[in-house]
N, C-alpha and C positions, 0 to 999 in steps of 0.2 A: 268460494265465489259468492257475492251477495249483490242483488239489485237494489236493496235497501237495507237500512238498519233502523230498528226501532230503539231509541234511547230509553224510553220509559216502559217498564214491564206491564203487561196487560194482565189485569186480575181475572185470569180464567177461572181459577179455582173458587172464586166468590160466587159465581153462578153454577158451579158444579153441580149442586143438588137438583137445580131446576131442569138443567140438560140431562141429568141421569133419570130423572123422573120421565122425561119425554123419552129417552131411550129405552126405558123399561116398559113403557106402554108400547112403543114400536115393536119391541121384541115379543111381547105378549100377542099382540095382533098378528106377528108373523107366524108364530107357533099355532095360533088359532086356525089361520087360514092353511096352513099345512096340515093340520089334523082334519079340518073340516072339507077342505076342497081337493088337498092333495096335490102332487105334481103331475102335470101334463106330460107324461114320459114319451119320448120318441120311440120309433120302431126299434131302435138298437137296444132298448130295454124291454118292449113288449113283443117283439119278434114281427116278422113280415117277410115281404118278398124283395129280394135285390136284384135289380135288372142292370147290365151293362150293355149299352148300345153305342154305335160308332157311325159318324156320317162321313161323307166325302169331302166336306168342308166344315169350318168351324160352325159348331152348332148353335141354334138359337135357345138359350136356357129359357128364357121367358116364354118363348113360344111352346116349348115342351110343357112347361109349367101350366100354361094355359089349356093345352090339350088334355092334360090330365084332370084339371079342374072340370072341364066339360064332361069327362068321364064319370065325375063324381067323387074323386079322391080329394080330400081336404088335407089330411096330415101326411102329406108326402114330402119327400126331400128330393130335390133334383140339383146336381152340381157336376162341374167339369171334373174329369177323372183321368189325370194324367196329362193329355193333351187337349187342345181345343176342340178337336173332333169326337173325343170319347166323353160320354156322359153316363153318369152313374145314378140310377133312380131307386128309391127306397119307397115301398107301398106297404101300408099297414095290413095286418091281417084281416080278411074278409071272410065272412060266413058263407057257407055253400060255394066256394070257389077255391081250387087249388092253385098252385104257382104256374102249371101250365096253362090253365084257362086265363089267369090274369095276364101273363106274358103274351098270348095271343091276342088278347084284347087290346093291350097297350101297343103292341108293336103294329097291329092293324091301323090304330088310330094315328100313329106316328108317320106310318108309310103313306096314309092319304095326305099328310101335311108335307112330307119330303120322301119321295120314293127311293133315295140313296141310303136310308137309314138301315142298318143291319144289327141284328141281335147276337151280341159275342158271348153272353152267358146270363144264366138265371139261376137262382138259389134261393132256397127258404130258410129263414132265421127263426128257429123255433123259440118259445118264451123261455126254455130252460136256459138259452144263451143269455137272455135278458136278466135272468135271476142270477146268474153268475157274474154278470157286469155290475149289477147293482151290489152284490156282496163285495167284489174287488174294489168298487169305488168307495164303499163304507170304510173297508180296511185300509185304503190308501189314505182317506180322511183321518181315520183314527190313529195311524202311525205317524203322520205328519203332525198332529197335535201332540202327541207324546214326545216326539223328537224336538218340537220347539219349546215344550216345557223344560226337558232336560237342559237344552242349550241355554234357555234365559235363567235357569237356576244355577247353572255353573257360571255363567258369565257375570250375573248380578247376584240376586238373592231371591229366595222363594216368594216373597211378597210381591216383587216385580214379576216373577214368572207367572203367579196366579192372575194377577190384575191384567197382564198382557194377553193371557190366553183366552181369558172371559171376554175381554174386549173384542179380540179377533174372531171368536166363535160368534159374538154378537153380530159382527159384520156378515159372516156366512148365513146365520140363520134369517137375517133381514133380506139377503139376496134371495134366498129360497122362498121366503114369504112373498116377495115381489111376483116371483113366477108362479106361485100357487094362487095369488089373488087375481092375477090377469090371465092365467091359464096360458101362459107362454110355454112353448115347447122346451122341454128339458131334455138335452141330448149329451153325449160324450164330450162335445166341445164345450158346452156350458158347464160340465162337472170340471174339465181342465181349467176354465176361467175362475170357477170357485176355489180351486187349490191354488191358483196363482195369487187370487186376492188374499188368501190366507197368508201366504208368504209376503206378499207386498205389504200388508198391514203390519206384520211383525217387524219388518225392516223399519217402518216408521216408529213403531215403539220403542225399537232398540235405539234409534237415533235420539229420541226424546230422554230415554233413560241414561244414555251415555253422558248427555248434557246434565242431566241431573246428578250424576256421579262426579263430574267435574266440578260442578257448583258446589257440591258437599265439600269437596276435597280443597277448594280454594279458601285459603285463610280469610280472605276478605269478606267472605259470605258465611264465616263461622257462626255468627250470632242470628243468622236470618232463619225465620220460621220455616217448616216443611212446606206449607202452601205457597210461600214468597219463593222458595227454591224452584218449585215446580212452575210457577208463572214465569220466572226468569228463564228457565230451561226451555220452555215452549215459545216463549217470545223470541229467544235468540235463534231458534231453528225455523222461524217463519219464513225467512228468505230462501232457505234451502227447501222448505216444503212447496213454496210457490213454484220454483224452478223445476224440481223433480216431478210433482204432481202435474203441473201444467203442461210440460213437454210430453209426459206419458198419456196425459188425457187428449192432447191434440192427436197423437198417433192413433188412439182408441177411436176417437170420434171419426177419423178418415175412415177406419174399417166399418164404423156403424152406418155412414152415409154413403160410402162408396164401394163397401166390400160385398154388397149384394147379400140376399137371403142366407147364403151359406154362413157368413161370418155376422150377421146381424145379432143374433141372440147372445153369441160368444162376446161380442163388443159391448152389448147392452149390460150383460152381467159384470163385466170389468168396469164399466161406467158407474154403476151402482156401487160396486165394491171399493173404487178409488175415493168417491165421495165419503162414504161412510167409513172409509179406512182413516181418513183425515179427522174426521168427527170423533171416531172412537179413540184413536191416540191421544186426543187432546182432552176430551170431557169424559172418557171412560176410563181408559188405562191409567192416566195420570191420577184421576179422582179416586179410583179404586185402591191405587197404591197408597194415597194419602190416608184413605179411611181403613186400610189395614195397618196403618201406624208405622209407615217407613220413617227412618230417622238416619241422621248422619252416622251413627254408630253401625248401622247395617252394612255400610259400604266401605268403612275404614277399620283396619284392624286396631284394636286397643293397644296403646303403647304401655307397657309394663314400667312401673315406676321403679327406679333404682333404689335399692336398699342401702340406706346410708352405712350399714356395717358390711356391704358386699366387699369381698376382698380383704377384710380386716383379719389379722391373725392375733388370736388370743393367746 
């Protein structure tokens, strides 16, 4: 399915060096902010108090957030839990206050707002749980990267695998750099979005490289230079890119604007990832593959020339 077809190939590779310099500077800036400012981790990583409260009628989530803000809590999480009447509250660790004191203070403030509220459970999440989640998250990211490299190396060739994984890691680091620079809260849902973006970007790279392989194998393009082959492959997939990424971005934007605070940073990470995923597949992955020296012979098995004496009996 195509909305439009571009008859003349767009010379993307002609400007690859300029865009890759911009990409490198953005990557370095992201790494700098990650090291200098660090990520603003949620209580899922740092530990804190978890409370579950229930109301006799659908809870006013914004009202609960406003009441907690009045109590001096800034980095809290408030979300519906199971039903519209149940609310899950996560509060950061506070000095000189245990979970019992925090829960009493919070439930007292909520009862002043709505006397029907009841405390169902309260528990303390220690920092060691956050360390375990951090370790597991890094392990998941590492295993995903290794799996993608193996898959691309088998499906294509090692040069494509290296260029694709570098381009996709570039997307991940830039997302993390945005969160470090603006000090947006980094939670488990954001980590899930980062992993989703990595897989999403790989899919875009695979589509482009598939078209590169088809172009190399087509006899009509046998004398075409590698840069021209990449330009043709990217141009011929633009319609598919517009349809796929456009429809996905519409869904993500609906979560960003209408999903509330619970889905806000999840959708924001996906939005950044989708935009940079398109960019990296065109100007990073393809350009790296070109500079690594990909050629027609990498994807085609050499044909063994038949010896004129084969089959002769002396």
